[in-house]
Backbone bond lengths (Angstrom), bond angles and torsions (degrees), N, CA, C in turn:
res aa  C-N    CA-C-N  psi(-1)  N-CA   C-N-CA  omega(-1)  CA-C   N-CA-C  phi
1 X - - - 1.463 - - 1.535 110.13 -
2 X 1.339 118.41 146.56 1.480 122.37 -177.72 1.512 114.40 -55.95
3 X 1.338 119.18 -37.32 1.463 119.49 -179.85 1.535 112.65 -66.69
4 X 1.309 117.35 -37.76 1.467 120.93 175.85 1.519 109.89 -71.90
5 X 1.306 118.16 -36.95 1.478 121.22 -179.83 1.526 109.68 -64.65
6 X 1.318 117.08 -41.84 1.463 120.47 -179.76 1.535 110.33 -64.23
7 X 1.316 115.70 -40.38 1.479 119.83 178.66 1.523 110.88 -61.56
8 X 1.342 116.18 -43.74 1.492 120.59 178.06 1.509 110.93 -65.35
9 X 1.311 117.27 -39.73 1.471 122.43 178.55 1.532 109.85 -59.50
10 X 1.314 116.33 -47.92 1.490 120.50 -179.44 1.517 111.18 -65.20
11 X 1.343 117.76 -38.40 1.449 121.69 179.25 1.538 109.49 -66.83
12 X 1.335 117.79 -42.19 1.468 120.34 178.71 1.516 110.81 -60.22
13 X 1.331 118.36 -44.20 1.451 122.80 179.26 1.521 110.69 -61.50
14 X 1.345 115.26 -46.95 1.460 119.36 -178.63 1.534 112.47 -62.79
15 X 1.327 116.47 -46.64 1.481 119.79 -178.86 1.528 112.30 -68.40
16 X 1.296 118.27 -37.09 1.450 121.79 177.87 1.514 110.16 -63.50
17 X 1.329 116.92 -45.16 1.474 121.65 176.95 1.518 111.58 -63.45
18 X 1.334 116.75 -38.74 1.467 121.31 179.60 1.511 111.44 -61.82
19 X 1.337 116.73 -31.77 1.454 121.16 177.89 1.548 113.48 -77.72
20 X 1.334 116.05 -1.65 1.444 120.01 178.29 1.526 114.33 90.56
21 X 1.301 118.16 9.07 1.452 121.79 179.00 1.520 108.14 -85.46
22 X 1.370 118.66 128.26 1.480 120.03 178.37 1.550 108.92 -60.24
23 X 1.299 114.87 130.46 1.454 119.93 -177.11 1.533 109.44 -128.75
24 X 1.333 115.21 135.13 1.462 121.63 171.48 1.515 105.20 -124.52
25 X 1.313 118.35 136.20 1.453 120.09 -178.98 1.538 110.16 -136.81
26 X 1.315 114.02 167.07 1.457 118.80 179.95 1.510 108.02 -130.61
27 X 1.311 115.88 -170.21 1.466 121.29 178.80 1.517 109.86 -73.78
28 X 1.324 116.15 132.39 1.464 122.18 -179.14 1.543 110.18 -59.58
29 X 1.287 118.34 135.17 1.464 127.07 178.60 1.532 114.41 67.26
30 X 1.299 117.42 13.52 1.469 120.05 179.49 1.531 109.46 -88.99
31 X 1.322 117.05 150.07 1.441 120.96 174.11 1.533 107.27 -82.14
32 X 1.345 116.54 125.91 1.456 120.71 -175.86 1.515 110.98 -133.40
33 X 1.313 115.19 148.12 1.486 122.38 170.01 1.523 105.93 -96.68
34 X 1.310 117.30 128.49 1.452 121.84 -177.20 1.537 108.79 -122.81
35 X 1.321 116.08 133.85 1.457 122.45 176.91 1.545 108.64 -107.23
36 X 1.302 115.62 145.54 1.448 120.39 -176.63 1.539 109.51 -135.94
37 X 1.336 113.72 135.76 1.485 119.50 172.13 1.527 105.75 -118.26
38 X 1.324 116.22 117.85 1.466 119.73 -179.75 1.488 110.05 -70.15
39 X 1.340 116.99 129.30 1.447 121.30 179.67 1.537 108.24 -143.54
40 X 1.301 115.93 64.22 1.459 119.62 -179.73 1.519 110.70 166.87
41 X 1.328 114.89 178.09 1.452 119.19 -174.89 1.524 115.07 -77.89
42 X 1.331 117.59 -16.92 1.470 120.92 -174.59 1.526 110.90 -133.55
43 X 1.347 115.73 134.55 1.460 120.73 172.32 1.519 107.21 -129.10
44 X 1.323 116.22 128.47 1.457 121.09 -179.92 1.518 107.60 -107.35
45 X 1.302 116.71 129.20 1.480 122.37 175.81 1.515 107.97 -100.89
46 X 1.323 116.98 119.51 1.464 122.11 176.68 1.502 107.06 -109.61
47 X 1.313 116.39 123.30 1.460 121.28 -178.09 1.519 106.99 -131.53
48 X 1.329 116.42 123.86 1.467 118.54 179.51 1.491 111.19 -123.30
């Protein structure tokens, strides 16, 4: 359900940032245009 998904989304962002990983986030369930610059040996494409 969307309410549980949003809670997990927010928790993932919070915990990732707590570990020191740079995090950028947007509004949950919003349509967004995202730009990416590859800077490393691996790029993962997630499409849902």
